[in-house]
C-alpha positions in Angstrom: 119.6 117.7 90.0 122.5 119.6 91.6 125.8 117.8 92.2 125.5 118.0 95.9 122.0 116.5 95.6 123.3 113.7 93.3 126.0 112.9 95.7 123.5 112.7 98.7 121.3 110.7 96.5 124.0 108.2 95.9 124.9 108.2 99.6 121.4 107.5 100.4 121.0 104.7 97.8 124.0 103.0 99.3 122.6 103.4 102.9 119.8 101.7 101.5 121.5 98.8 100.1 123.4 98.1 103.3 120.4 98.4 105.5 120.9 102.1 106.9 117.9 103.5 105.2 114.3 103.5 106.4 111.5 102.0 104.4 109.0 103.8 102.5 108.3 105.0 98.9 110.7 107.4 97.6 109.8 111.0 96.9 111.3 114.4 96.0 114.6 113.9 93.5 114.6 110.2 94.6 115.0 110.6 98.4 112.8 108.8 100.9 109.7 110.4 102.3 110.3 113.0 105.0 110.1 111.8 108.7 106.9 112.5 110.6 105.7 112.5 114.0 104.5 108.9 115.7 100.8 108.4 115.9 100.6 108.9 119.5 98.8 106.4 121.6 95.6 107.4 123.7 96.8 108.9 127.1 97.7 106.7 129.8 98.8 109.3 132.2 97.1 112.5 132.9 99.0 115.5 131.5 100.6 117.8 134.1 100.0 121.4 134.3 97.2 123.7 133.1 95.1 122.6 130.0 93.1 124.6 127.4 90.8 123.2 124.8 91.7 124.7 121.2 90.9 124.3 117.8 91.4 120.9 115.6 94.8 120.0 114.5 96.6 122.4 116.7 100.3 122.6 115.3 102.6 125.5 115.2 103.2 127.5 118.0 105.1 130.7 119.4 105.3 132.8 122.4 105.9 136.4 122.7 107.1 137.8 126.1 106.3 141.3 125.3 102.6 141.1 124.7 102.0 138.0 126.8 100.5 136.2 123.7 101.0 132.8 122.4 100.2 132.1 118.6 98.8 128.9 117.7 98.4 127.4 114.3 94.8 125.7 113.8 94.1 123.5 110.8 90.1 123.3 111.0 89.3 126.0 110.3 92.4 127.4 109.0 93.2 130.0 111.5 95.7 131.5 113.9 94.5 131.6 117.8 96.1 134.3 119.9 96.1 132.9 123.6 96.4 135.4 126.5 99.2 133.6 128.5 98.3 135.2 131.7 94.6 134.2 131.6 95.5 131.1 129.5 92.5 131.5 127.5 92.0 132.3 123.6 91.9 136.2 123.1 91.3 136.2 119.6 91.0 134.0 116.2 92.4 135.3 113.1 90.8 133.5 110.2 93.4 132.3 107.4 92.9 131.3 103.7 95.1 128.2 103.9 96.7 125.9 106.8 99.4 127.6 108.7 102.7 125.6 109.6 105.5 126.3 111.7 105.5 129.9 113.6 108.3 132.3 114.5 108.6 135.8 115.6 110.1 138.3 113.4 111.3 139.8 116.5 110.0 140.3 120.4 106.6 142.0 120.1 105.8 140.6 116.8 105.0 140.2 114.0 104.2 136.3 114.0 105.6 134.8 110.8 102.9 132.3 109.6 103.6 130.3 106.4 100.3 129.4 104.7 101.0 126.2 102.8 98.2 126.0 100.2 98.1 129.4 99.3 101.9 129.7 99.0 101.9 133.0 101.0 103.7 134.2 104.1 101.4 136.0 106.6 102.9 138.6 109.0 100.5 138.9 111.9 100.7 141.9 114.2 100.6 141.3 118.1 98.1 142.1 119.7 95.8 143.4 117.0 95.9 140.3 114.7 95.8 142.5 111.7 97.6 140.6 108.9 99.9 141.3 105.7 100.7 138.6 103.2 103.5 138.2 100.6 103.5 135.6 97.8 106.3 133.1 98.0 107.4 129.7 96.7 105.6 126.2 96.7 104.3 125.3 100.1 106.2 127.3 102.6 106.6 125.5 105.5 108.6 127.7 108.1 110.1 131.1 108.2 112.8 133.0 110.1 113.9 136.6 110.4 117.4 138.0 110.7 118.3 141.8 110.3 116.0 143.2 107.8 115.3 140.0 106.0 112.8 137.2 106.3 113.7 133.7 105.0 111.1 131.5 104.0 111.5 127.6 103.3 109.4 126.7 100.4 109.1 122.9 101.1 108.1 121.5 97.6 109.6 124.2 95.7 113.1 123.4 97.2 113.9 127.0 97.5 114.2 129.8 100.0 112.3 133.1 99.4 114.2 136.3 100.8 111.7 138.9 101.8 112.8 142.6 102.5 109.7 144.7 103.6 106.8 143.4 101.8 108.4 142.0 98.7 110.6 139.1 97.6 113.8 140.3 96.7 115.6 136.8 95.9 114.8 133.2 95.6 117.5 130.8 96.3 118.1 126.9 95.6 117.8 124.9 98.8 118.3 121.1 99.5 115.2 118.9 98.9 112.4 119.9 101.1 113.6 122.7 103.2 111.2 121.9 106.2 112.9 123.9 109.1 114.7 127.3 108.9 116.3 129.2 111.7 118.6 132.1 112.6 121.8 130.7 114.0 123.8 133.8 115.3 124.3 135.6 112.0 123.8 132.8 109.7 120.7 131.0 108.4 120.3 127.1 108.9 118.0 124.8 106.9 117.0 121.3 107.6 115.8 119.6 104.3 113.7 116.9 105.6 113.9 114.8 102.3 117.3 115.2 101.5 118.2 114.9 105.4 120.8 117.6 105.5 121.6 120.6 107.3 122.7 123.5 105.1 124.1 127.0 106.4 123.7 130.1 104.4 125.1 133.6 104.6 122.1 136.0 105.0 123.7 138.8 102.8 125.5 137.1 100.2 123.1 134.1 99.9 126.2 131.9 99.5 125.9 128.2 100.7 128.5 127.8 103.4 128.2 124.1 104.0 126.2 121.1 104.1 126.2 118.1 106.5 124.1 115.0 107.2 121.1 116.0 109.5 120.7 112.4 110.8 118.4 109.5 109.7 115.4 111.6 109.6 115.6 115.1 110.9 112.5 117.4 111.1 113.1 120.5 113.2 115.9 123.0 114.3 116.5 125.6 116.8 119.5 127.2 118.1 121.1 128.9 121.0 124.0 131.4 120.0 126.1 129.3 117.7 124.8 126.0 118.6 122.2 124.4 116.8 119.8 121.4 117.9 117.9 119.1 115.5 115.3 116.5 116.2 116.3 113.5 114.4 112.6 112.0 114.5 113.6 108.7 112.7 116.9 108.2 114.4 115.5 108.9 118.0 118.1 111.3 118.7 119.0 114.9 119.3 121.8 116.2 117.2 124.0 119.3 118.2 126.0 121.0 115.6 128.5 124.1 115.7 127.6 126.7 113.3 130.3 129.1 112.0 131.1 130.6 108.4 133.4 127.3 107.7 130.2 125.4 107.8 128.1 123.2 110.4 129.9 120.5 112.4 128.3 117.8 114.4 129.7 118.0 117.8 127.2 115.6 119.9 124.5 113.1 119.6 122.0 112.3 122.3 119.8 109.1 121.9 116.2 109.9 122.8 113.6 107.0 122.2 110.1 107.8 121.7 110.0 109.5 118.0 111.3 113.2 119.3 109.6 115.8 117.2 108.8 119.2 118.6 111.7 121.3 119.7 112.1 124.6 121.6 115.0 126.6 123.3 115.2 128.9 126.3 118.4 130.7 125.6 118.0 132.8 128.9 117.9 129.7 131.1 120.0 127.2 128.8 117.1 124.9 128.6 116.2 122.5 125.3 112.7 121.1 125.4 111.7 118.2 123.2 108.3 116.4 122.7 108.4 112.6 122.3 105.2 111.6 120.1 105.3 108.1 120.7 105.2 108.4 124.2 103.0 111.5 125.0 105.8 112.9 126.9 107.9 116.2 127.1 111.8 116.0 128.2 113.3 119.0 129.5 117.4 119.3 128.9 119.8 121.6 130.5 122.2 123.0 128.1 125.8 122.9 129.2 129.1 123.9 127.9 129.8 120.2 126.8 126.4 118.9 125.7 122.8 118.6 127.0 121.7 116.5 130.3 118.2 115.5 130.9 116.5 117.4 133.8 112.8 116.2 133.9 110.0 114.4 132.1 106.5 115.5 132.0 103.2 113.6 130.8 101.9 115.6 127.9 98.7 115.9 125.8 97.9 113.5 123.1 99.8 114.0 119.9 102.3 116.6 121.4 103.7 118.1 117.9 104.7 121.4 118.9 106.2 123.3 122.0 107.1 126.8 122.8 108.8 128.6 125.8 107.3 131.7 127.6 110.6 133.7 127.8 109.1 135.6 131.0 109.4 132.6 133.2 110.5 129.7 131.2 107.3 127.6 131.2 106.7 125.4 128.3 103.5 125.3 126.3 102.7 122.1 124.2 100.1 121.7 121.7 98.1 118.5 120.8 97.3 118.1 117.2 94.2 116.1 117.8 90.8 116.3 116.6 89.9 118.5 119.6 93.2 120.4 120.1 94.6 120.8 123.4 97.1 123.3 124.9 99.1 122.6 127.9 101.5 124.7 130.2 104.3 123.0 132.0 106.2 124.8 134.8 109.9 123.6 134.9 110.7 121.3 137.9 114.2 121.2 136.5 115.9 123.9 138.6 
C-alpha cells in the first residue's frame, strides 16, 4: 500500500473508532464501501417539464450544444441512446458490448467518451453518426475526461488512470483507491477516489500528483467551473467546494444538502450548479457566486434521478431516472 493510502487508512480507522465513519463491510485496501445513491421512494409529486421514456437503468448523460444531441447510457441492453434535444426523442441507439458509465465530451461536437466497465475499454462515439472506436484500458473504467490532446480514464477497480493519446494508452498512473470520478479543472486533472474518499490533483503533462485532500464522508462525483471544483458528498449530505491550483486542492466552502445528493452538473456560462437528491426525487439549482453557492430553485424529478446534464444552448437541465423503465426529464430553469 502507498504511504499516502496507509495514512488515509489509519485516519479512517480512527474515525471509525470515534464514530465518524459510516457502517458497512470494508473493501478496497481496507476502506469502507463507496457511497451510493439512495434507493428513491415512489413518486409522490409529478415531475416538472418534458418527459421521455428511455431504456432500462438509464445512467450516464452528457449534452452537446453543437449537434443538439444528448448521449444517454443504458444498462439493459448495454447501449448509448442519442437523443435529439430539439424534438426530445431518441434519434439513434448505439449497441455496446458492456455497461456504459459516466459520460463526458472530448470537446464540443464530440466524440462522447464512454467507459465500458465489463470489457475494460473506452469507447469514443462520434456525433451525430454514432460510429465507435475502442481502446483497451484498465480494470473497470468508470469515468473519463479530456484535456489537451490527452484523455484520462479512471479505472475504478485498478486504482489507476489510463492516459490516452490518439488511440493508444501511453501511460498508466497510480491513483487513490477506486477513482470513480475524473474531471479537467482548468489546466489540471482532478480525481475523486470513492473508496479512499479523497480528491487528488494531477499535472496532465508530467502526471505528477500535486496534492490530495479529504473529499468528505462519502464523495461520488466532481465537476468544475474554472479553477473551482464542486463535489457531491453523498454520505455527508453536502456539497463541497475546492479551490484547485498547482499547489494542490483547498477546501473553501461546504453547503449542507439533505436528501443524498448524487448527480451533479455545471453550467459555466450562466454560473449554475445542479444537484440531484436521490432520497427525495428532487433537483436543486444553485447560483455560483464569487463567495460560494446559493440555492435558486427546487424541482420535482423523475424517480431515481442519478444523473443530470445541462444543455449549453439554453441552460435547461436534463435528468435521467435509473429505473426499470428509464425516464428522461427536461427542466427549464426558473432561477433567473
